[in-house]
C-alpha positions as CSV (number, residue, x, y, z in Angstrom):
1,X,44.3,-2.3,6.3
2,X,41.9,-5.2,5.5
3,X,40.9,-5.4,9.1
4,X,40.1,-1.7,9.2
5,X,38.0,-1.9,6.1
6,X,36.0,-4.8,7.6
7,X,35.5,-2.9,10.8
8,X,34.3,0.2,9.0
9,X,31.9,-1.9,6.9
10,X,30.6,-3.6,10.1
11,X,30.1,-0.1,11.7
12,X,28.1,1.1,8.7
13,X,25.9,-2.0,8.8
14,X,25.3,-1.7,12.5
15,X,24.5,2.1,12.2
16,X,22.1,1.4,9.4
17,X,20.4,-1.4,11.3
18,X,20.1,0.8,14.4
19,X,18.6,3.7,12.3
20,X,16.0,1.3,10.9
21,X,15.1,0.2,14.4
22,X,14.7,3.9,15.5
23,X,12.7,4.7,12.4
24,X,10.2,1.9,12.9
25,X,10.1,2.5,16.7
26,X,9.1,6.1,15.9
27,X,6.5,5.0,13.4
28,X,5.1,2.5,15.9
29,X,4.7,5.2,18.6
30,X,3.0,7.4,16.0
31,X,0.5,4.6,15.0
32,X,-0.1,3.4,18.6
33,X,-1.2,6.9,19.6
34,X,-3.9,6.7,16.9
35,X,-5.0,3.3,18.3
36,X,-5.0,4.4,22.0
37,X,-7.2,7.5,21.2
38,X,-9.5,5.4,19.0
39,X,-10.0,2.8,21.7
40,X,-10.7,5.5,24.3
41,X,-13.4,6.8,22.0
42,X,-14.9,3.3,21.8
43,X,-13.7,2.4,18.4
44,X,-12.2,-1.0,17.4
45,X,-8.7,-1.2,16.0
46,X,-8.5,-4.1,13.6
47,X,-4.9,-3.9,12.3
48,X,-1.8,-1.7,12.2
49,X,0.5,-1.8,9.1
50,X,3.9,-0.1,9.6
51,X,5.6,1.7,6.7
52,X,8.8,3.8,6.6
53,X,6.8,6.9,5.8
54,X,4.2,6.4,8.6
55,X,1.8,3.5,8.7
56,X,-1.9,2.6,8.3
57,X,-4.2,1.8,11.2
58,X,-7.4,0.0,10.3
59,X,-10.0,1.5,12.7
60,X,-13.7,0.7,12.6
61,X,-16.1,3.6,13.1
62,X,-13.7,6.4,12.1
63,X,-16.5,7.9,10.0
64,X,-18.9,8.1,12.9
65,X,-18.4,11.9,13.2
66,X,-15.9,14.6,12.1
67,X,-14.9,15.2,15.7
68,X,-14.0,11.5,16.2
69,X,-12.0,11.4,13.0
70,X,-10.0,14.6,13.7
71,X,-9.2,13.5,17.3
72,X,-7.9,10.1,16.2
73,X,-6.0,11.6,13.2
74,X,-4.2,14.3,15.0
75,X,-3.0,12.0,17.8
76,X,-0.2,10.5,15.7
77,X,1.4,13.7,14.6
78,X,1.1,15.1,18.2
79,X,3.0,12.0,19.5
80,X,5.7,12.5,16.9
81,X,6.0,16.2,17.8
82,X,6.2,15.4,21.5
83,X,9.0,12.8,20.9
84,X,10.9,15.1,18.6
85,X,10.8,18.1,21.0
86,X,11.8,16.0,24.0
87,X,14.8,14.6,22.2
88,X,15.9,18.0,20.9
89,X,15.6,19.5,24.4
90,X,17.6,16.7,25.9
91,X,20.2,17.1,23.2
92,X,20.5,20.8,24.0
93,X,20.8,19.9,27.7
94,X,23.9,17.8,27.0
95,X,25.4,20.5,24.8
96,X,24.6,19.2,21.4
97,X,23.9,21.5,18.4
98,X,20.3,21.0,17.1
99,X,20.4,23.5,14.2
100,X,20.3,23.2,11.3
101,X,17.9,20.3,11.0
102,X,19.7,17.0,10.1
103,X,19.1,13.3,10.1
104,X,22.9,12.5,10.0
105,X,24.2,14.2,13.2
106,X,26.6,12.3,15.4
107,X,24.3,12.8,18.4
108,X,21.5,10.3,18.2
109,X,19.1,12.5,20.2
110,X,19.4,15.1,17.5
111,X,18.8,12.6,14.8
112,X,15.8,11.0,16.6
113,X,14.3,14.5,17.4
114,X,14.4,15.7,13.8
115,X,13.2,12.3,12.5
116,X,10.1,12.5,14.5
117,X,9.4,16.1,13.6
118,X,9.8,15.2,9.9
119,X,7.5,12.3,10.4
120,X,4.9,14.6,12.0
121,X,5.3,17.2,9.2
122,X,5.0,14.7,6.4
123,X,1.8,13.1,7.9
124,X,0.3,16.5,8.4
125,X,0.3,17.2,4.6
126,X,-3.4,17.8,3.8
127,X,-3.7,14.8,1.5
128,X,-5.8,11.7,2.1
129,X,-5.1,9.1,3.4
130,X,-2.5,10.8,5.6
131,X,-3.4,12.4,8.9
132,X,-3.5,15.9,7.6
133,X,-5.9,14.9,4.9
134,X,-8.2,13.3,7.5
135,X,-8.1,16.4,9.7
136,X,-8.9,18.5,6.6
137,X,-11.8,16.3,5.7
138,X,-13.2,16.4,9.3
139,X,-13.0,20.2,9.3
140,X,-14.8,20.5,6.0
141,X,-17.4,18.0,7.1
142,X,-18.3,20.1,10.2
143,X,-19.5,22.9,7.9
144,X,-21.0,20.8,5.1
145,X,-21.7,17.4,3.6
146,X,-19.4,14.6,4.5
147,X,-19.4,13.3,0.9
148,X,-18.4,16.7,-0.5
149,X,-15.7,17.0,2.2
150,X,-14.2,13.7,1.0
151,X,-14.3,14.8,-2.6
152,X,-12.5,18.1,-1.8
153,X,-9.9,16.3,0.4
154,X,-9.3,13.5,-2.1
155,X,-9.1,16.0,-5.1
156,X,-6.4,18.0,-3.2
157,X,-4.6,14.8,-2.4
158,X,-4.6,13.8,-6.1
159,X,-3.2,17.1,-7.1
160,X,-0.4,16.9,-4.4
161,X,0.3,13.3,-5.5
162,X,0.7,14.3,-9.1
163,X,3.0,17.2,-8.0
164,X,5.1,14.8,-6.0
165,X,5.5,12.5,-9.0
166,X,6.5,15.3,-11.3
167,X,9.1,16.7,-8.9
168,X,10.2,13.2,-8.0
169,X,10.9,12.2,-11.6
170,X,13.5,15.0,-11.8
171,X,14.9,14.9,-8.3
172,X,14.1,11.7,-6.3
173,X,12.5,8.4,-7.3
174,X,11.4,8.0,-3.6
175,X,9.1,11.0,-4.0
176,X,7.5,9.3,-7.0
177,X,6.6,6.3,-4.9
178,X,5.1,8.5,-2.2
179,X,3.1,10.4,-4.8
180,X,1.7,7.1,-6.2
181,X,0.8,6.1,-2.6
182,X,-1.0,9.3,-2.0
183,X,-3.0,9.1,-5.3
184,X,-3.9,5.4,-4.6
185,X,-5.0,6.2,-1.1
186,X,-7.1,9.2,-2.2
187,X,-8.8,7.1,-4.8
188,X,-9.6,4.5,-2.2
189,X,-11.1,7.1,0.1
190,X,-13.2,8.5,-2.7
191,X,-14.5,5.1,-3.6
192,X,-15.4,4.4,0.0
193,X,-17.2,7.8,0.2
194,X,-19.2,6.9,-3.0
195,X,-20.2,3.6,-1.5
196,X,-21.2,5.2,1.8
197,X,-23.2,7.8,0.0
198,X,-25.0,5.3,-2.2
199,X,-25.8,3.0,0.8
200,X,-26.9,5.7,3.2
201,X,-30.6,5.1,2.3
202,X,-30.3,1.3,2.4
203,X,-31.4,-0.6,5.5
204,X,-31.4,-4.2,6.4
205,X,-35.0,-4.5,5.6
206,X,-34.2,-3.5,2.0
207,X,-31.8,-6.4,1.4
208,X,-32.8,-9.2,3.7
209,X,-34.5,-12.4,2.5
210,X,-38.0,-12.1,4.1
211,X,-38.7,-15.4,5.7
212,X,-40.4,-16.3,9.1
213,X,-39.1,-19.8,9.0
214,X,-37.4,-20.9,12.2
215,X,-36.3,-24.2,13.8
216,X,-36.8,-25.2,17.4
217,X,-33.5,-25.7,19.4
218,X,-34.7,-29.2,20.3
219,X,-34.7,-30.5,16.7
220,X,-32.0,-33.0,15.8
221,X,-29.0,-31.5,14.1
222,X,-28.9,-34.4,11.7
223,X,-32.5,-33.8,10.7
224,X,-31.9,-30.1,10.0
225,X,-28.7,-30.9,8.1
226,X,-30.7,-33.2,5.8
227,X,-33.1,-30.4,5.1
228,X,-30.5,-27.7,4.6
229,X,-28.7,-29.8,2.0
230,X,-31.5,-29.0,-0.4
231,X,-30.9,-25.2,0.1
232,X,-27.2,-24.5,-0.4
233,X,-26.0,-21.4,1.4
234,X,-29.1,-21.0,3.5
235,X,-29.2,-20.5,7.2
236,X,-32.1,-20.9,9.7
237,X,-32.7,-18.9,12.8
238,X,-33.1,-21.1,15.9
239,X,-35.7,-20.4,18.6
240,X,-36.3,-21.7,22.1
241,X,-39.5,-23.2,23.6
242,X,-40.9,-19.7,24.0
243,X,-40.3,-18.9,20.3
244,X,-37.6,-16.5,21.3
245,X,-34.4,-16.1,19.2
246,X,-31.8,-18.6,20.3
247,X,-29.2,-18.6,17.6
248,X,-28.6,-19.3,13.9
249,X,-27.6,-22.5,12.2
250,X,-26.1,-23.2,8.7
251,X,-25.3,-26.5,7.0
252,X,-21.7,-26.3,8.0
253,X,-22.6,-26.1,11.7
254,X,-25.2,-28.9,11.9
255,X,-23.6,-31.3,9.4
256,X,-20.5,-31.6,11.6
257,X,-22.4,-32.1,14.9
258,X,-21.8,-35.4,16.7
259,X,-24.6,-38.0,16.6
260,X,-27.5,-37.2,18.9
261,X,-26.8,-33.4,19.1
262,X,-29.7,-31.0,18.8
263,X,-29.7,-27.8,16.7
264,X,-29.5,-25.8,19.9
265,X,-26.3,-27.4,21.0
266,X,-24.4,-26.6,17.8
267,X,-25.9,-23.4,16.4
268,X,-24.2,-20.0,16.7
269,X,-25.6,-18.4,19.8
270,X,-23.2,-15.5,19.7
271,X,-24.3,-14.2,16.3
272,X,-26.0,-10.8,16.7
273,X,-29.6,-10.1,15.6
274,X,-30.3,-7.4,13.1
275,X,-33.4,-5.2,12.9
276,X,-35.0,-4.1,9.6
277,X,-34.3,-0.4,10.1
278,X,-30.6,-0.9,10.8
279,X,-28.3,0.8,8.4
280,X,-26.5,-1.6,6.0
281,X,-23.4,0.6,6.0
282,X,-21.5,0.6,8.3
283,X,-23.6,-1.0,11.1
284,X,-24.7,-4.3,9.5
285,X,-21.3,-4.8,7.8
286,X,-19.6,-4.4,11.2
287,X,-22.0,-6.9,12.7
288,X,-21.0,-9.4,10.0
289,X,-17.4,-8.8,10.6
290,X,-17.7,-9.2,14.4
291,X,-19.7,-12.4,14.0
292,X,-17.3,-13.9,11.4
293,X,-20.2,-15.5,9.4
294,X,-22.1,-14.9,6.2
295,X,-25.7,-14.8,7.5
296,X,-27.5,-13.1,10.3
297,X,-31.1,-13.3,11.5
298,X,-33.4,-10.2,11.3
299,X,-36.0,-9.7,14.0
300,X,-38.8,-7.2,14.5
301,X,-41.0,-6.9,17.6
302,X,-39.4,-10.0,19.0
303,X,-40.2,-12.1,15.9
304,X,-37.9,-13.4,13.2
305,X,-38.8,-11.8,9.9
306,X,-35.9,-12.8,7.7
307,X,-32.2,-13.4,7.2
308,X,-29.6,-11.1,5.7
309,X,-26.9,-12.7,3.7
310,X,-23.4,-11.2,3.3
311,X,-23.2,-12.0,-0.5
312,X,-26.4,-9.9,-1.0
313,X,-24.7,-7.0,0.8
314,X,-21.5,-7.5,-1.2
315,X,-23.5,-7.3,-4.4
316,X,-25.1,-4.0,-3.2
317,X,-21.7,-2.6,-2.4
318,X,-20.4,-3.6,-5.9
319,X,-23.3,-1.9,-7.6
320,X,-22.7,1.3,-5.5
321,X,-19.0,1.3,-6.3
322,X,-19.5,0.8,-10.0
């Protein structure tokens, strides 16, 4: 009898582990479909976080247009529906019963099929930050202001989240956690919309430090390091012999250069150049993120006219969000 009990326990553990693998595989397929569509539309996928109820894909440029957001958002549920339907059709083909819906059937095709359909249905709830909420926002934005679309979608999400919590307190604590997640996500989307709205009129020229100072690429790195030590946090655009932009150098870059190195040999030549009429949000912020540095040169008509510093942008973001 002891042997039988151990065997049963092992079977339960194995079945639970397999179910978790299936769950996260389904979530992965759902999130990867978002990413594939986003990349085909020219967007950059920064990160994917998997959760039992779905997941979160961090995609740059999702707010470029309502059409782009809706196409990326709907891709996940469509993938889940496709997997679910295929599994249920295969289950019918081998003689399994697929009705009523269940996640505890003996046939794994049936369980996987209904799991993916449930995943699609849950993510299509019209509440930000879930896919259904993003689709709703994109539809509203096509016929009006993007900020108002976010307010409506976030407000509906908050109402649904509160409803989930109220029902969950009585019936299921897991529903309370989902409701809290929905409310937090809707709040974050609303704050982001406020920042975007406040920064729409801001351009690089409004926040840059106006300065035409440049340094020739042939100057000694040690010499520039000595000068920059008197100006903490400052960076200097580097130009070539024709006074054309060559790169940008900060104290950290020139102070660690080997003896005899010039500024041109150790400056950041890959850093993008901004222009005064470029939008701060999201264009300039994305440039900072891509460059992985805190300062970028600003040029107009081929001449350096200033430097934009990330802390200045962060302060503007903080003021907009307050």
